[in-house]
C-alpha distance (Angstrom), angle and dihedral (degrees) to the residues before:
residue distance angle dihedral
M1 . . .
P2 3.81 . .
A3 3.78 119.0 .
P4 3.80 114.8 -97.0
E5 3.79 117.8 -103.5
P6 3.80 123.4 -132.0
L7 3.79 112.1 -103.7
T8 3.78 118.4 -109.1
D9 3.79 117.4 -121.0
A10 3.82 89.4 -104.0
E11 3.82 92.5 50.1
L12 3.79 91.7 48.3
S13 3.82 92.1 47.6
A14 3.81 89.9 52.0
A15 3.82 91.5 48.6
L16 3.82 92.4 48.0
A17 3.80 90.2 51.7
E18 3.82 86.2 64.2
L19 3.82 94.4 44.1
P20 3.82 108.4 65.2
G21 3.80 112.4 -158.9
W22 3.79 94.2 19.8
E23 3.79 117.4 114.4
R24 3.75 140.4 -176.3
D25 3.78 111.2 -116.6
G26 3.79 103.9 -177.1
D27 3.80 105.2 -65.2
L28 3.81 93.9 -12.3
L29 3.77 133.0 89.2
T30 3.82 106.2 -143.0
R31 3.80 142.2 -177.9
D32 3.81 135.0 170.5
Y33 3.80 122.8 -153.3
R34 3.82 130.0 -164.7
F35 3.80 124.2 -151.6
P36 3.81 136.6 -168.4
G37 3.82 90.0 -109.4
H38 3.78 147.0 -19.4
L39 3.81 100.2 -79.2
P40 3.83 95.4 56.7
A41 3.82 88.9 48.4
A42 3.81 91.3 50.1
A43 3.81 91.0 47.5
M44 3.80 89.2 53.1
V45 3.82 90.2 53.1
M46 3.81 90.7 53.5
H47 3.80 91.3 48.5
V48 3.82 90.8 49.3
A49 3.82 89.3 50.5
A50 3.81 89.7 55.1
I51 3.81 89.9 51.3
H52 3.82 89.3 49.9
E53 3.78 90.0 56.1
E54 3.80 93.1 45.2
L55 3.82 93.0 51.5
G56 3.80 96.5 35.7
H57 3.81 88.4 -130.8
H58 3.79 124.1 107.4
A59 3.79 135.6 -157.0
D60 3.77 130.0 -162.3
V61 3.80 107.5 -103.3
A62 3.81 124.7 -165.2
L63 3.81 118.6 -164.8
G64 3.80 119.4 -157.6
Y65 3.79 129.8 172.4
N66 3.81 93.5 -77.0
T67 3.79 101.7 -6.8
V68 3.77 139.4 82.4
G69 3.80 122.1 -163.8
I70 3.79 120.7 -163.1
S71 3.80 126.7 -166.4
V72 3.78 125.4 171.5
N73 3.76 143.8 170.1
T74 3.79 134.9 152.3
H75 3.80 112.1 -93.1
S76 3.82 94.3 -167.9
V77 3.83 90.8 66.5
G78 3.78 96.4 47.6
G79 3.79 98.0 -80.8
R80 3.81 95.3 -59.3
I81 3.81 128.1 141.8
T82 3.82 115.5 -97.5
A83 3.78 138.6 170.4
L84 3.82 87.2 -88.9
D85 3.80 88.1 66.5
T86 3.80 95.7 47.5
R87 3.81 89.9 46.9
L88 3.80 90.1 53.4
A89 3.82 90.6 46.8
R90 3.84 90.5 52.6
R91 3.79 91.3 51.1
I92 3.80 91.5 49.5
E93 3.81 90.4 49.7
E94 3.82 89.5 52.9
I95 3.82 91.8 60.6
A96 3.80 102.6 32.8
A97 3.81 99.3 85.7
G98 3.80 90.7 49.7
H99 3.81 88.1 62.0
G100 3.80 92.5 49.6
A101 3.81 95.8 -102.1
R102 3.75 118.6 165.4
């Protein structure tokens, strides 16, 4: 499988238009979620971990009392944002509401 390529600014802008709440922070794709309590936030972290394993691509995940912060980039291309990162972000978005994220 060929190595992923960093997204151009135009490609990243188009991807972010389809990922409400996600932002570019330098060379990271980031998103913070709030939950009604700690257990729904922790459940979301476990679900995200399962997605990481399924995709073979991992984000940094920070669990707070009722928050989850996600940041991701692709280390194999010098820590830049690639389609792997936007794919992971889409998958996380698909499950977030089911955990009560807002």
